[in-house]
C-alpha positions as CSV (number, residue, x, y, z in Angstrom):
1,M,2.4,-11.0,-15.6
2,T,3.2,-8.6,-12.8
3,G,6.7,-7.4,-12.0
4,E,8.8,-7.7,-8.8
5,I,7.9,-4.2,-7.6
6,E,4.2,-4.6,-8.0
7,D,4.4,-8.1,-6.3
8,A,6.2,-6.4,-3.4
9,I,3.6,-3.7,-3.1
10,E,0.9,-6.4,-3.0
11,R,2.7,-8.3,-0.3
12,A,3.0,-5.1,1.8
13,D,-0.7,-4.5,1.3
14,R,-1.6,-8.0,2.4
15,E,0.5,-7.5,5.6
16,A,-1.9,-4.6,6.4
17,F,-4.7,-7.0,6.7
18,T,-4.1,-7.3,10.5
19,Q,-6.7,-4.8,11.5
20,D,-10.0,-6.6,12.0
21,P,-13.3,-5.1,10.8
22,P,-16.1,-4.2,13.3
23,K,-17.6,-7.3,15.0
24,T,-20.8,-6.0,16.4
25,L,-23.9,-5.5,14.3
26,K,-24.0,-1.8,15.3
27,G,-20.4,-1.3,14.4
28,Q,-20.8,-3.0,11.1
29,I,-23.8,-1.0,10.2
30,G,-22.0,2.2,11.2
31,F,-19.2,1.3,8.9
32,L,-21.5,0.6,6.0
33,L,-23.4,3.8,6.5
34,K,-20.1,5.7,6.2
35,Q,-19.3,3.8,3.0
36,F,-22.7,4.1,1.3
37,G,-23.8,7.4,2.7
38,S,-27.4,6.5,3.6
39,A,-29.6,3.9,5.3
40,K,-31.5,3.5,2.0
41,A,-28.3,2.5,0.1
42,V,-27.2,0.1,2.9
43,A,-30.7,-1.4,3.0
44,A,-30.6,-2.0,-0.8
45,E,-27.1,-3.7,-0.5
46,I,-28.1,-6.1,2.3
47,G,-31.8,-6.7,1.4
48,V,-33.7,-5.1,4.3
49,T,-35.6,-1.9,4.8
50,A,-34.1,1.4,5.7
51,D,-36.0,1.3,9.0
52,S,-34.3,-2.0,9.8
53,V,-30.9,-0.5,9.1
54,N,-31.7,2.5,11.4
55,R,-32.8,0.0,14.1
56,Y,-29.5,-1.8,13.8
57,R,-27.6,1.5,13.9
58,R,-29.4,2.7,17.1
59,G,-28.9,-0.7,18.7
60,A,-32.7,-1.3,19.0
61,R,-32.0,-4.7,17.2
62,K,-29.0,-6.5,18.6
63,H,-29.1,-9.4,16.1
64,A,-30.0,-9.7,12.5
65,R,-31.5,-12.8,10.8
66,A,-28.8,-15.3,9.8
67,D,-29.1,-14.6,6.1
68,V,-29.0,-10.8,6.6
69,A,-26.1,-11.1,9.1
70,A,-24.2,-13.0,6.4
71,K,-24.9,-10.3,3.8
72,I,-23.8,-7.6,6.3
73,D,-20.6,-9.4,7.1
74,E,-19.8,-10.0,3.4
75,A,-20.5,-6.3,2.6
76,V,-18.2,-5.1,5.5
77,K,-15.4,-7.5,4.6
78,A,-15.5,-6.4,0.9
79,R,-15.1,-2.8,1.8
80,W,-12.9,-2.9,4.9
81,Q,-9.5,-3.9,3.6
82,P,-9.4,-1.4,0.8
83,V,-10.0,1.3,3.4
84,V,-7.2,0.0,5.6
85,R,-4.9,-0.3,2.5
86,K,-5.6,3.3,1.4
87,R,-5.0,4.6,4.9
88,R,-1.6,2.9,5.1
89,Q,-0.6,4.0,1.6
90,K,-1.7,7.6,2.4
91,K,0.4,7.6,5.6
92,A,3.4,6.3,3.8
93,A,3.0,8.8,1.0
94,T,2.5,11.8,3.2
95,F,5.0,11.4,6.1
96,G,5.9,7.8,6.8
97,G,7.9,6.8,3.8
98,I,8.6,3.3,2.6
99,T,11.3,0.8,3.6
100,V,12.8,-1.2,0.7
101,E,14.8,-4.4,1.4
102,T,16.4,-6.0,-1.5
103,R,19.3,-8.1,-2.8
104,A,20.1,-7.0,-6.4
105,R,22.8,-6.0,-8.7
106,F,23.3,-2.2,-8.6
107,G,25.1,-0.4,-11.4
108,Y,25.6,3.3,-11.7
109,T,27.3,5.9,-13.7
110,A,30.2,7.5,-11.8
111,P,33.0,10.0,-12.6
112,V,36.2,8.8,-14.2
113,G,38.6,7.3,-11.6
114,T,36.0,5.7,-9.5
115,T,34.5,2.2,-9.8
116,D,31.2,1.9,-11.5
117,D,31.1,-1.8,-11.9
118,G,27.7,-3.3,-11.0
119,R,27.7,-5.7,-8.1
120,F,25.2,-7.5,-5.9
121,R,24.3,-5.7,-2.7
122,R,21.9,-6.5,0.1
123,L,20.3,-3.2,1.2
124,T,17.6,-2.2,3.5
125,V,16.9,1.5,3.0
126,H,14.1,3.7,4.3
127,L,13.0,6.0,1.5
128,P,11.2,9.3,2.2
129,A,7.5,9.8,1.7
130,M,7.9,11.5,-1.7
131,Y,9.3,8.2,-3.2
132,A,6.4,6.3,-1.7
133,Q,4.0,8.8,-3.3
134,R,5.7,8.5,-6.7
135,L,5.7,4.7,-6.5
136,F,2.0,4.5,-5.6
137,D,1.1,7.0,-8.3
138,A,3.1,5.1,-10.9
139,R,1.4,1.9,-9.9
140,D,-2.0,3.4,-10.1
141,A,-1.2,4.9,-13.5
142,G,-0.2,1.4,-14.8
143,A,3.5,2.0,-14.9
144,S,5.8,-0.8,-16.0
145,D,8.0,-2.7,-13.5
146,Q,11.0,-0.9,-15.1
147,E,9.5,2.5,-14.4
148,M,8.8,1.6,-10.8
149,R,12.4,0.2,-10.4
150,S,13.7,3.5,-11.6
151,I,11.8,5.3,-8.9
152,I,13.3,3.0,-6.2
153,A,16.7,3.3,-7.8
154,E,16.5,7.1,-7.7
155,G,15.6,6.9,-4.0
156,F,18.5,4.6,-3.3
157,K,20.8,7.0,-5.1
158,D,19.6,9.9,-3.0
159,V,19.4,8.2,0.3
160,Y,22.0,5.4,0.3
161,F,24.6,6.2,-2.3
162,Q,24.7,10.0,-1.9
163,D,23.5,10.2,1.7
164,G,21.4,13.2,1.0
165,G,24.1,15.0,-1.0
166,S,27.0,14.6,1.4
167,R,28.9,12.0,-0.6
168,A,29.2,10.6,-4.1
169,T,28.0,13.8,-5.6
170,G,29.3,12.9,-9.1
171,L,27.0,9.9,-9.2
172,S,24.4,10.4,-11.9
173,D,22.4,7.2,-12.5
174,V,21.7,4.1,-10.4
175,E,20.1,1.0,-11.9
176,I,18.7,-2.0,-10.2
177,N,19.1,-5.3,-12.1
178,D,19.0,-9.0,-11.4
179,I,16.7,-8.7,-8.3
180,D,17.1,-11.8,-6.1
181,Y,14.3,-10.5,-3.8
182,L,12.6,-7.3,-3.0
183,D,10.4,-6.5,-0.1
184,L,8.5,-3.3,0.8
185,D,7.1,-2.2,4.1
186,Y,5.2,0.9,4.9
């Protein structure tokens, strides 16, 4: 069973499926050549000769047989979205950051004399790129939902609760519990 954080990442990835793959035969073959590295490898994937692949690439053949066109289309679609997804994740992890919208119970450890009672909050916070990078790395490493929650909680502590160090400086730990919903965008 996947956790709330991983589900939110998957939803954000699916939202990236707005960019369409190449439509023309020449464009599709060009994309496959970038993915496979050679006309011979593309030819083996779609069941034609390397010469046919080069003719498609040059535009000497504008249309492929129906069965070959279906194989080309299938090969492009299978490889297109992972490229788009990786590009968006790389952008978020290097300079774009990640926006987290949630309604959850936040608890924290605070100095004596201040309230540290957990309570439900609805927050939309843009976390810097370093948190996106840490979140994607944790997910790729097979981290648990609790580990990914702690990354987001640390980001909320730095960005929302402490406002980059200008307030709540005595705040030490923030926890996210009882998540009603969580949505990510990058």
